[in-house]
N, C-alpha and C positions, 0 to 999 in steps of 0.2 A: 253330302249333307253333313253339317257340323254337329258334333255331339252337343246336346243342350237339354236342359230340363228346368222346370219351374216348380218350386214348393211353396204353397201358401200355408203358412203356419198359424193356426188358431189354438187357443188353449183355455182351460179353466172356465168352461161354460157354466157349470154349476146349475144345470137344469133340475127342477124339483117336481115337475109333473103338473104344476098348477097352471101353466100357460102364461104366467106373468112375464116371462122373458121372450116370448115369441115375437113381440114387436121389435125388441132389441136384436133378435136373430135376423129379422127382415132387414133392418138397417145394416147389419154386418154383411148379409148376403148381397145387398145392393152395392156396398163398398167393394166387396170382392169382385163382383161382376165388372165394375168400372176399372179396377186395377188389373184384372186379368185380360182385359180386352186386347192389349197389345201382344199377347202371347198365344194367339189362336193357332199360329203355325208351328208351335213347339210340340213335338210328338208326345212328350211325357209331362203332364201337368198334374201335380199331386197335391191333394189337400191333406195336411197332416194335423192331427189333433193331439197335443201333448199333455193329455191327462185331465182329470177332474171333469169329465163330461157331465156328471151328475153331482148334486150336492150330497145326496144320500141314495144308495142303490135300492130304492123302493121300486116295486113294479111300475107305478105311474111315472116315476122319473126315467126309468129305463125305456119305457115305451115312448116317452117324449124324445129321448135322445135318439132312438131309432128313427122316429119321424123326422127329426131335424136332419139327420144324416141322409135320409132318403130325399128330402127336399133339396139339399145341397148337391146330391148326385144328379137330380133331375134338371138342374140348371145347365148341364152340359159344359160347365166351365172346366171340369176336371176329368182326367182319364183314369184316375184312381183315388181312393180315399183310404187312409190308414190312420190308426190311433194307438196310443198306449194308455195304460191305466194310471190314474193318479190316486193319492191316498183317500180321497172322498169316494172313489169308485169301489173301494174294498168293502166287502160285506163284514160287518162286525159279528162277533160270536153271539151277541144277544138277538140278532135278527134271525128269526126262524120262519120257515115256510115262504111261499111266494118265490118270485124270480129275483133273488137278491144277488146273484152272482154275475156281476158285470163282465167278468172275464169271458164266460161262456155266452152270455146273452148278446154282448156287443162284439164278440170274437176278438178279444184283446189278448196279446201274448202273455203267458204266465211267467216265462223266463225271457226268451229272446226269439226273434224271428228276423230273417234276412230276406229282403225282396230285391231281386235283380231286374233292372230295367235295361234290356239289351241295347236298344237304340241309343240311349243316353250314356251307357256305360256307368250307370249309377247302381251302387249297392247300398240300399237303405236298410239300416239295422234298427229294429225296434227292441227296446230293452226295458223290462219291468224293474223299477227301482224301489218298489214299495217296502220290501223287507230290508233295504240297505240304508234307509234314511234315519237321521237322529230325531225325527219329528216327535216320536213318542216320549222323548226326554222331557218335553214341555209339560207333560202330566205330572212329572215329579215322582212317579211310581215305577222306578226301574232300578234294579240292583246291578251289581258288577257282572254277574253271569249273563244277564239279559243284554247288557251293554256290549260285552265281548262277543255275544252271538250276533248282534247287529254289525259289529265291525267285520266279523267273519263273512256275513252275508254280503256286505259291501265289497269286500275283497273278492268274493266269488263272482261278482259282476264282471270282473276282468276275464275270468274263465268262461263265463257264459257268452261274453262278447266274442272271444276267440272261437268258441265252439259254433256260434251262429254263423260267423264268417266262413268257417271251414265246412259247415254242414251243407252249404249250397253246392259244394263239390266243384272241382275245377272243370269238370265236363260241362257244367251248366253255363260257364262264362264263355264269351266269344273272344276274349283277349286275356293276356296275363293279368293276374290279380293286382299286380303292381300298377297297372294302367287304369284301374277302376277309380271312380270318385266315390268315397265312402262318407255317408252322412248318418250320424247316430242320433236317434230320438229317444228321450226318456223324460220322465216327469220332473224329478228333482234336479237341482243344480249341483254340479260336482263340488264347487267351492263357494265360500261366502261371496255375496254380491254387495258392492258399495251402495247400489241403489236400494237395497233392502234394509239398511242399517236402522232406519228410523221406525220400522214397523214393530209392533208389539203383539204379543199373544198372552192371554191371561194376565195382562198387566206387566209383563216383563219383556225386554227386548228379545225377539225370537230368532234373529238372524243366525246366531251361533248354533241353533238347534235344528236348522232346516235342511242342511245339505247332506251329502253322503258321508258315511262314517269312515270310509277309507278312501278319501279323494285322490291322494297322490298316486296310490296304486292303480286306481281306475284311469286317471289321466295318462299315466305312463303307458298303460296297456293300450289305450285308444290311439295314442300317437305312434306307438310301435307297430300297430296294425294299419297304419296309413289312413286313419280316420281324418277327414279334412274339416268336418264341421259337426258340432254337437248342438242340437236343438232341444230346449226344455221349457217348461212352464213353472207352475207351483207358487211362485212368490208374488204374482200379480204385478210385477214390475218389469220395465224394459232393461236390457243390459247386453253388452257385447264385450267379450274379453278374448285376448289372444294369449295362448300358452305355447311355450317352446321348450324343447329338451334337446340336448346334443344328439346328433345322429351318429351312431357308432360306425356307419358305413360311409360317412362323408369323406370325400377325397382329400380334403385339407381342412385345417382349423381356421376359424375366423370367417366373417362374412355370413351371408344368408345360407350358403351351402352347408354350413356347419350345423344348422338347426332344422329340426323337424317340428312343424308348426300345426297347431289345431286351434280353430276358432270356436267359441262357445256363445251362442245367441239365445237370449231369453225372450219369452213372449208373455205379455201381461194377460190378465183375464180378458177374453175377447168380448165378454158381456158386461164388463165393468163391475164385478162383484165386490162387496165390502166397501163401496164408495170409492174404489180405485178407478183410475183412468182405464178405459178399454183400449185394446190394441190388437194388431195382428202384423205379421211379417210376410213379405214376398221375397223369396230367394231365387234369383235367376243365375244359373250356371251356364257359361258359354264362352266362345272366343272373344278376346278383347282387342284383337287386331286382325287385319286382312292379309297377313303375310302367308307365305307358303306353309310355314309351320307356326301357326298363331299361338300366342300365349292365351291361357285360360284363367278365368277367375270367377268369383261370386260378385254379383251386384245385389245388394240388400236394401230393400225399401221398407222402412218401419212406419206404421201408421198408428195414430193415437186419437182418441175421442175423450177429452177430459170430462170426467164425471157424467158420461152419457149426454153431453151437451152438444147438440148440433151433429155434424157429420165427422167422418174420419179425415184427419189431415196428416200430411207428412211430418214425421217427428224430426227428421234431419233436414229441415228446409234451408238450413244454412249451407248445405252442400249442393253441388251442381246436380240438377234434376232430383234432388232429395235422395240420392243413392250413395251408399257406402260401398266402395269398390275394394275387394280383397283379393290379392293374388293367391294362387294355390301353391306356388313354389315348386311345381314339378311340370315337366313337359308331358302334357296329356294329349298331344296330337296323335291321331290314329294313323297307323300304316294304311295306305290306300287299299291293300289287300284285305285287311281286317274290316275296314269300312264297307268294302264291296261284299264281303261274305255276310255281313249283317244285313245289308240291303237285299241280297239274294234270298236270305232266309225269310225275309218278311214278305216276299212276293209269291203268290200262288203259282204264277206262270210268268214267263219272260217273253216279250216280243223281240223281234230281230233288232230294232233300233235300240232297245235297252241293252241287249247283248253287246252291240258294237260300242256303246258308251262305256260299259264295264270293261270290255277288252282294252279300249284305249287307256282307261285309268290304270288297269293292272300292269300294262306293259310299258307305259310311258314313264319309266323310272330309270335312274342312273345305272342300275344293275344290268339293264338290257342294252347298254350302249358301250362303246369303246371309251372307258373312263379309267385311267390309271390311278385315280385317286381313291377308288373303291378297294377295300380289302377283300380277300377271299371269304372271310367270315361274314362281312356285310353282304356279299353276293349270295352266299349260301342262305342267309336268313331271308333275303328277298325272294329267292327261288322257292324256299320251303313254304312261306306264307302265301305266295302266289299260286303254288301248286294246290294248296288246300282250297283256296277260293275258286280256282279254275275247275276243280272237281265238282264243287257245288254248282258252278255255272253250267258245266257240261251236263250234269245230271238233270238240272232243271229245264234246260233248253232242248236237250237231245230228243225228247219225246215228240216235240212239235217241229223240229228243224228239218229242212230239206237235206237230202243225203250229202251234197257237197259241203254244206256248213257243218254238219255233224262230223264228217270225216276230218275236216280241218281242225275242229275243236279237239278231237281225239288225238290228232297228230301233235298239236301244241302241247297237250298234256304229256305225251311221250317225250317230247323234247325237253320239257321242264324237268322231267325225271332224269334225263341225261345230264342236264346242267347241275342238278343237285348232286348226282354221283361224281361228276368231274370235280366240283368244288370240294366235296368231302375228301376225295383222294388227295387233292392238293394240300389239304389241312392235316392229312394223316389220320382221318377218322375211320375206325374199323367198321365192318359191316353191321355188327350187332348194335353199336351205338347209332349208326346211321338209320337203322330200322326204327329205333326209339324216336329219333328226331323226326322221321317221316310220319310217325303215328301221333306225335304231339301237336295238336292244333294250336296250342298255346305256347309255342316256342318263343323264348324271350331273346331279343337281339343282344342285350347287354350280357346275358349269360353266355351266348355264343362267343362274343368278343373276349370275355374273360377266359373261357376255356381254350379257345384257339385263336390267339391274337395274331398269329402269323404262320406261314408254312413251316413245317418242322425242320427243314434243312435247305440250304442254298444250292445244293448240288442238283436239284431237280431241274428239268428243262422248263423253266418258268415261261420263257417266250413261246415255246411250243405249246404249253398249256393255254396261254393267252390266245394264241391263234386258233386253237381248238375251240375255246369258248366262243370266240367271235364268229366262227363258222357255224356253230350251233345256233347262235342268235340270228345269223342271216338266214339259216334254214327256217327258223321260227318266223321270221318276217315274211318269207315266201308263203307260209301257210296262212298268215294273217291277211296277206294280199287276196287270198281266195275268199275271204270274208268281205272284201271291199275296202280294206284299210292298208295303207303303206306308211308304217311308222318309222322306217329307216333303222330298224333294230340291227345291232351289230356294227353300226357306223358311228361316226363322231357325233358328240352332242353339240347341237347348235348353241350359239352364245345365249339365246333366250332360254335354252333348256338346262343351263347350268344349275338352276335352282330346283331341278326335279328331285322328288323324294327318292330315297333309296329303293 
């Protein structure tokens, strides 16, 4: 199953509790239902609201917001609904009594929150930006001390962003953090938007007053933390921007490899407040090719309803299918063992035909054949991640398996352990380090290749070690035969198998 997810972004609803916007919400819901129809088979379908759910956090407005969220959940279009607070959701000091705290009432993050979607490999980070915006400058009542405090709050967003990503804990991820797709949601836009230049507030141009107070610091932090996409609202305008900074780990200068890129996508008011055009975005992440190791990217569809006139129409109708296609610039193909482990974890039990399918996927890889093009570090990585997935498979299936199947699965697990030990000896890895590698479910292939690019010396009996490895693989194939599969492990790769994953 390919990693894939869909985010439907709406924003700036400005509900006031009067019910006057409920007809507009129904139109919006109908448009979402139509646009989401093609994604019913995507496991993770997320509705994201990027702030200003209410116009003023009164009890009536908050109750209406809860009712709207409940009605959107009842459509069955989405597997999850998340939101961040906007400046209109914040309780003012003059508001006393009642349920004026939108943060608690609507369960919005006060600083940051990271939600991990295992099947998609998505790390969705929600970030509260209300204390970091220059919006209050528009009132004209701010001194230098208050301004410096806002800048400090804005810079602190970078720390909160890093803390949120780290707080999920490596043990919660099913793959190395470098392989995750990171999407960041906040209310305010990081930098000025060209589409907002004509807007005014209190009679003056407001665009210079609306973004973050320390934008460069924030964007550099987001890109260095491998955030791929930033989603925001606030300005009631559409906008899409690409930012790039040099990658200090790039293998060479020049070209796309030298840059680390982040996309910033704005969403208008989805109810068309202030006379602005209404809009929403559909972001689909998935493979863009059918190759063995496909490229991945974002397909973004933006929809607009000018001044609430008629229905929502594609904003980018000049493009094929009205879609903006954006590459992510990284290889996000999952190792078959990682994908198998995720699927195993999602199953309460495994039937025999499922087990055979997983066995074929796990072992039909170059590391399990006579392939001189594979390095010992490549082989070690494949055996390590396969061993972890196999342990999950064995543990999940053994309780219901017949004795011959259970014995064969256990024997394969033992042979994988021998293959790991032999590869590590060839690379000169000591026992303590090997124990750490065995325990790390998130072992990174690139890290292994950097630390042990080749055997430590040429004097070892390399050919003898190769023969030993192939014999272990043939022994492994004998055990797989007991399950009813003959994969030819330890033999030559057939011409059609040259494209097998590592």
